[in-house]
N, C-alpha and C positions, 0 to 999 in steps of 0.2 A: 609786712602788712601795709606799709606806706603806699606802695604802688596800688593796692586795692582801694585805698581811700581816695586816691587821685582819679580813679576811673569815673565816678559820677561827674566830677568837674569837667573832665575832658569831653564827656558826652554832652553836657549842657553847652559847652563852648562850641561844639560841632553843630548843635541845633541852632544856636544863635547865629552862627556864621551862615548856615543854610538859609535862615530867614532874611539875612542882609543881602545876599546875592544869589542869582540864579545861575546854575552851571550844571556840569555833568561829570561823572567819574571817567577819567581817561584810563582806558585799559592797556595803554601802551601801543607800540607799533603793531600793525597787522601781521600775523604769521603768514609768511609766503614761502616757507621752506617745507619740503616734503618730509615724511617720516624718515628717521635715521635708524639703520640696522644696528642692533645691540649684540644679539647672540642668537644661535640656533642649535637645535638638536635634530640631526647631526650638524656638526660645524661645517662650514664651506670647505669642500675639497677632502672631506674625511673619507677614509677607506675602510674596508671590512665592515660595512654597515649592514645591519639586519633589522627585521621588523618593518612594519608598514605605517607607523605613526610618526609624524614629524612636526616640529613647532619652530616658529620664527618669532623673536621678540624685538619690538621697536621701542623708541624712546618716548612715544606718545600713543594715545589711543588711535586705532586705525579702523577702517572699514573697507569692505571689498565691493568692487563695482563689476557686476556680471562675471563673477569668477568662473562660472560654468563654461562660458565661451572664451574668456580672455586668458585663463591660465591653462597652459599645456604642460604635460609631463612627457619627457622623452627618455627612452623609447615609448611609443604610443601605447596607451592603456586600453585594453578591450573593455574593461569596466570603468566608467567615469569615476574619478576620485571625489572624495568629499572634502570640501575646503570651507572653513568657517573662520570668522574673526570674533574675538572677545577681548575687549580692552586693548592692551598693547600686544596681544598674542594672535598669531595666525596659525591655525592647525590644519594639517593635511593628512588625510587617511587614504592610502593607496589600496584599492580592493584587489588588484592583481598581485600575484605572488612575484616577489623580486627575483630577477634572473641572476645567476651566479656570474661573477667576474664581468660585471656590466656597470658602466658609468650612467648615472641617472641625472637628469636635469629637471627641476621644477621651475619653469619660466613663468613669472607672474605678469609679464608684460606691463600694462599700465592699470592693473586691477587694484592695486593698493593705493590708498590715499588717507590722509589724516581725517579724523572724525569731525573736527570743528570747521576747518576752512576748506577741506576738500583738495588740498595740495597733493598732486599725483606723484608717486614714486615710479618713474618710468624706467623700464629695462632691468628691473631687479630679478635675479635668478639665484637659485640655490642648487649646487651640484654636490654629488657624493658618489661613492663607488662601493659595490658589494665585493670587489676584488681587492688586490694588493696595490693597484695603481689607478690613476684617474686620467681619462683622455681629456685633452685640453684644446684641440684645434677648433677653428670656427670658420663659418662661411656667412658673409653678410651681404645685404643688398636691398633692393626695393622692388615691389610689384606694382605696376601701373596698368590701368585698363588700356588695351592695345588700341582701341578705336577712339578713346576720349581722354586718355592720360589721367583718369581719375585714380587717386590712391586706393588700392585694393585693401580695404580694412578688414581685419579679423580673418585673414585667409591662411590656410595651412600651407607651409612650405616644408618640403621634405627632401632629404638626401638619401639616395639609394647606392649602396655598394654593389648591388646586383645591377649590372649595366645592361641587362636585357631590355628591349623595347616593351616587353609585356609586363615588366615588374610593376609599373604604376597601375596596371589594370587588375592585378591579382594580389599584390603584397602590400603590407604597410611599409612606410619608410623606415630606414634604420634610425634616423634622428629627425625630429620635427621642431618647428617653431611656428609662431603665429605672428602675422603682421600687425603693427601698431596702427594708429590713426593716420600716419603718414604713408602707410604701405611698406614701411621698413621692417626688416627681419634680421635676426642673427640665429643661425643654427649652431648650437654650442656643443662642446665636449665630444668632438669627433676624433676618432683615431686616424692615423695616417692611411692614405689610400686614395683611390679614384672614386668619384661619385657623379651620379646624374642628379641634377637638381630640378625639382618640379614644384609648382604651386597649384593647389586645387581649392575650390570652395566645396568642401566635403559635406554636402547637404545631408546625406543620410548617415554621416559619422561612421563609415565602415573602413576608413583609412586607405582607400584606393579610389581611383578615378572611374567614374561612369560617364558614358558619352554625353549625357545631358548636362554635365557639370562643367563649369568654367575651368580652364587649365592654362598653365604657362610652362615652358620648358627651355632648357639651355641646349644650344646646338652642339656643344662639346662637353666633355667630361671635365670635372673640376678636381684639383688636388690641393687641399688646404695646406697652409704652411704658416710659420710664425717667423718674424724678423725682429732683430734688436734695433731700436731706433733711439735717437737722442730727443728728449722732450724738454721744451723750454717753458718754465713757469714764472709767474710774477709773484714776488713776496712783498708784503707791506709791513713796515715797522710800526711801532706804537705811535710814532710821530707823523705817520702818513706817507713817509718816503717809500718808494718802491724800488725793487732791484730784480734783475733777471737771473735765474739760476737754471742750470741744465742738469738733467739726470737721465739715467737709462730707462727705457720703457720697451714694451712689446707691441708689435703691430701684427694683427691676425689678418691673413690674406687668403683668398680674395675678399675684399670688402666693398666692391663697387659693382656687383652683379645687378643687371636690370632684367627683370622678367616681364614680358608683355602678356597680359592676362586676356584671354579671349574665350569665346564659345564656338565650337565647331558648327553651331546652328543645326545640330542634329535633332531631328524629331522623328519619332517612330511613325511609320506609315500605317495608317488605319483609317477606317471610315469614321470621321470625327462627328459629323452631324449631317442631317438632311431635314428639309422642311419645305413647306409650300406657303410662303407668306402672302401670296396673292393668287387669285384663281388662275392667272395666265402664265405663271412661271414657278419653277421649283429650283431649289439650290441643293448642291451636294458639296460638303466640305471635307477635305482630307487632312490627316494629321501632319503631312509634310509635302513640300513641292515634289512634283514628279514630271518627267518627260512623257510618260505614258499616261495620258489623261483618261478619265473614266468613260465608259461606254454605256449608254442607257438604251433599254428596249422595253416596250410595253408587253406585258405578259397576260394582262387581264384588265377588264374595265369597260372600254367602249364596246358597243355591240357590233361594230364593223369588224368582222373577223379578219379582214385584210390587214388590220393594224396590229394584230397579235404578233409580238416578236419583231415588229418592224424596226428597221434602223431609224435612229433619231432624226435624220435629215428629212424624213417623210412627215413628221408631225411636230418638229421643233427646231429652234435655232439655238445652238450652244454658244455660250460666251464664257471663255476661260479667263481667270484672273491672270494678271501679269506675272505673279509668282508661280502660277501653275499648281496651286493647292486648293482651288475651288472651281466649281462649275455652276453657272446659271443657265437653265434651260427654259427658253421662252416657248410656250406651247402654242403652236400656230394652227392646229387642227381643232375646229370647234367641237367635234365629237370627243376630243380628248379634254380640252380645258373646261367643258361644261360638266364633265363627270366629277362628282364630289370626291370620290375615292378612286385613286389611281394606284395600280399595282405594277411596279417597274422592277426590272432586273438591272443591277448596277455592277458592271464588271470593272475591276480596278486592281492595281498591284498591291500586294500585301506580303510582308516577310514570312517565310516559313520557319521551321524549327532551327535552321542553320543561318537565319537572318538573311536569306536570299529572297529577293523580290520575285514573286510568282503571281500569275493572274488568279484571281478568285472572284466569285460572283455571289452577291447577296440579293435577295428579293425583298423589296421595301414597299411599304404602302404610304401614299401621300394623301392626306385629307385636306379638304377645304370646305368651309361652310360660309355662306354669305352672311354678313352681319344682319342682325334683326332689324327690320325696317320700321321706321316711325310711322305714326298714323298719317302724317302729311305725305310721306312717300307712298304709302298704300293708296291713298286717295289720288295721287298723281298718276297711278296706273290707268285711270279712266281717260286721261288726256292722250293725245297722239304721242307716239314714242319719240323721245328726243335723241338725236344722233350725237353720240359721244364725240368730243373734239380732242385733238392731239395736243397735249401740253407742250409749250415751247418756252425755253428759258435761255436768256443771253448770259452765258457764264462770265464773260468779260465785264459785264456791267456797262454803265453808261460813261465810264472813264477808261480810255484805252491807252495801254502802255505802247510806246513806239516800237518795242522789240518783240511784241507778242502778236500772234494771230487773233482774230476775232472768233470766239468759239461759242456755239450755241448747242443746246441739248434738247432732245425730244424725249429722252428717258425710256424709249421703246424701239425695237428694231424697225427700221424704215424699209419701205418697198420701193418708193420712187420720189424724186424731187424734180419739180418742173422749174428749171432755172429762169425760164422766160417770165415767170410770175414772181421773181425775186428781183428787187431793185436796190442798187447800191449807189449812193450819191454823195458828192462832196459839196459843201457850201462855198460858193465863190461870190463874194460880196453878199447880195441878198438872194442870189439864185442857187438852185440845187442842180449840179451838173452830174450826169450819169458817169460812172467810172467802171471800166472792165474789171471783172473779178472771176474767180473760180472757187468752187466749193470742193473741199477735200475732206477725207476722214481724219479725225483726230487720232494720232498715233497711239495714245494710251487707251482710248475708248472708241475704236473704229466703228462699232455698230451703233452706239447710242449718241455719239457726239460728232458734230461736223464743224469745220472751221473755214474761214476766209483768210487766206494769206495775202497781205497787201503791204506795199511799201508806204507806210503812213507819212503824211505831211505833219511834222510836229506843230502843235497848237491849232490845227485845223479841226473843223467839225464835219462829221459825216452823218448819214442817215441810212438805216437799213429798213426796208419795207418788204414784208413777205405777204403776198395776197392770200386770201382764204383758199384753202384746198390746194396750195402749192406743194405741200408735203403730205405724203400718205404713209401710214405704217402698214405692217403686214396684216392688220385686222380690218383694213378698209377705212380706218378713221383718218381724218385730216385736221389740219390746224385752222384756227381762227386767224383773221387778219392780224398781223403783227407789225408794229412800227416803233423804232427806237432811234433816237438821236445819240450820237457818240462823240464825245470830246476827247481828242488826242492830247496828251500832256505836251506842254512846250518844252524845248530843250533846256531853258533856264530853270525848269522845275527839277532837273536832275543834277546829280553829281557823277563824275567819272573817277574811277580809282584804278591806278596802275601799280602793281606790286612787282618790284624788282627783286628777284630771288638770288640768293647766294647759297651754294651747297645743294641745289636741286638740279635735276636733269630733265630731259624731255618727258619723262613719265610722271612728273609732278602735276597734281591736280589741286587747285586752291579753291576752298569753299569760303564764301562770305556768310558769316553767321549773324543771326539776330541776337538781341540781348538775352534771350533765353537759351542760346546755344544751338538753335535750329538752323539748318542750312537754308539760306535765302537764294543764293546764286552760286553757280559752279563755273570755273574757267580752267582750261588746261593750259599749262605753261608752254610758251613758245619763245625761243630766243631769250630765255632767262626772265620772261615777264608773264604775268597773269593779269589780264585786263578785264575790268568790269565797267561796262558802259551803261548809261541810263539807269543809275541807281538812285532810288528815292532818298532824300536826306534823312539822316538819323545816325544812331550809334551802332557800330558793327564790330565784329571780331573776325579773326582769320584762322582757319585750320588748313593744313596741307597734308596730303598723303601721296605716297609713291604708287602709282597705278601700274604695278609690275605686270599684271596679267592683261592690261589694256581694255578692261570691260567698262571703264568709266565710273566705277563706284568702288568704295573700299571693300576689300575682300578679307575675310577672316582666315585663320590658319587651320592646319591639320596637325594633330599631335605627332611629334617626332619626325615630321616630314616637311612641313611648310610653315614658316613663321607668318603671322598676319602682316599685312602691308603696313609699313612704317608711317607714323603720324607725327606731325609737329604743330604747335600752336604759336601764333604771334602773341607775345605776352601783354600787349596793351590794347586798350580800346581805341578804335578809330572813329573820329567824328567826321561825317560827310555832310557838307553844307550845300545849300541850294546854289546852283550855277558855279560850282567849284570843281576844278580838276586837281586831284590829289595824287602825288607820287610817293610811294612808301618803300623804303629799302627793308629787306628782311633776310638776315643771315639765320637760316634755320638751325644752325649748330652753335650760335653765339651763347645761348644759355643752356645750362643743364636741363635735361628732359623733364625733371620733376619741378623745375622753376618756370616752365613755359606757359602752362595753362593759366589764364587770368583767374584770380581768386573769385571774381564775380560769377564765373561760369562753373566753378566747382560744385558738384552735387554732394560729394563726401567731404565736406569742409572739416578740417581738423579743429578741435576745440582749442581756442587761443588761451594761453596762460594769462594770468592777471597782468595788465599793463602791456601785453604784447600786441603789436600792430600786424594786421593781416598783410600777407605778401601781396604786392602789386596794388595795394589799396590806394596809394598816392597816385597811381597811374589813372585812376578813374576820373581825376580832376585835372588831367594834363592840359597844358596850354595849347592853343590852336596850332602854334608853329611846331609843336613837338611831333606832330604827325605829318608835317609838310617838308621836313628835311630829309637828309639821306641816311636815316638810321638813328640809333640812339646808343647810349652807353649807360648801364645801370650798375654803379659800383657796389650796390648792396649785395650783388651776387658774387663779387670778387673776393674769394676767401684765401687767395694766395697760393692755391694749389691747382695747377693746370689740369690735373687729372679730373677735377670736378667742373672746370670751366668750359671745356671743349670736348665734344664727342669725337670719337675716332672717325675715320672715313667709313663710307657705307659698307665696304667689304668686311670691316671688322666690328662695327658698332653693335651688331646683334649679339656678339659673345661677351662684350665688355663695354656696355653703353654707360657713359658717365652721368652722374646726377649730383645735385647739390645737397640733398637732404633737407627736407622742409622743416628745419628747426629741430635738432636733436639727434641727427644721425651719428655724429661722432660720439655722443654719449652712449648711444645704443651699442656701438662697436668697441667701446672702451672696456676696461676690465671692471665689471660691476659685481665681481665675486667678493663679498665683504668678509 
């Protein structure tokens, strides 16, 4: 009874102490450890399992993060399983009937975390078998975006024992896994044999690839195996002394597969849209690019019967998009464009029941109503009619880059240009001196834009004067008088960048990227160099691709036949300063492929653990001389294993491209069966 009598005194003392000093209760060090597996039913590796309900117990209360998408059951389930968390227990109910003599894996990925601090248990999986034995082989690797090296997060990766090229189109994989936030995966519990490995973003969850979905594939078959290795661990005594001990372990191979994730850019061909945004032109948009462009004919509308069914060149000017997936028809016959309702036949290619493109014809009606006029506009009708003028815009603006032509737009198809009424002059001292020039069509917009190619004098000032009625469009309208002074940038306003490449050949194309990852300039490598002249000062990044088909742009792949063109990123930011010439060495294979893309450019940024520093983050504040030298060495990426530090030569790296694992790959491929 004495302890009970002491209790009031203790309480009073505590109150007095609280009055004497201000403080807070220390709850101890912050919990930074993930939940620890305690037991499960069935137990890991258990055989002869029956039933559809399974439980896993941890040492603390847990929660699930997006279990529907992150947790995968292998073999693939036709009916999505039910997965719930309650206290320290995670429950799984499989709706499909278990197959006989089959090894099952419930891979939780990074869906499990503790309830209070949110510490993630990454790579946890439970396996069991309905037969007398359990399969234990594994295939591990990483999936990265082929064009941008983004980690492909939450993507299904499957292994097929059926080696037919059609298996991925019609069958579910034998075993599946899902990539984590780094794009890494481990396909577990495989029997011996040969496999084809694919990755897909299974949007409709039917466990096979559809042509509109992203995909990645291995060029060769894979035979998983296991090897005995010696593992070195560090042990710490109670006094803080450490010692190294060696013990046996298992290494599951292959564990360094790189899958390049791409989209075939397939789009079904169909008549996507058609409209008449203005009285004098109509647009037709197709579902996909085509070499056989649409053909238009008038079937009804204007009273001039000679136009019925007439070819479009008699009443319009067609302008096709550069991709070949849309058509803008400028209506040039007044009897046509003055008609509010036009009925046209559109002949275009469309797939038949066998997915073969055949010609088909639709009859469409295009409407246009003039906007309702205001009272002021109605009263203006009593005045003499005003002749419409042709709008003229200088695309280049009043500051001219030394490497670009001067471009101007009229926004409408032109009929003629009287160059005698166009004056191009350069300022010499206080005088304007006429300079010879030629007007050519802009290669991207030949009908609507024109340009003046000229060897600009850096820092000089020019003047462009276009007299009234010098330019006429097809409707008989002409321009107002136009005058614009143009200042050409001085050479000291620019920076020049020379990139010296190692590991690249003559097919290499280097892109200068802005801080948002957008392509600013492009240069083809020659003699091991890519040169960017007259670059405005600022922060830039570099990306390179091997232009194997020679079309000047990155080309995607085709399933089971053509891999996408290979891409590399320079891992650091490059600062270009005014009036500086910068030379930068770049060994494109110096870093593992998943360590190349600067963290600042990543769109799918992995969630950093508490206290973890973002990769490449210190590079964002690099010293000026760091990009002036002949390359760099970053020891943070040196993990003592050459297999991760250098990619193989280009003939082999598609089948076994090395990567460093963006924090946690070894943990993923280790034995996490508790």
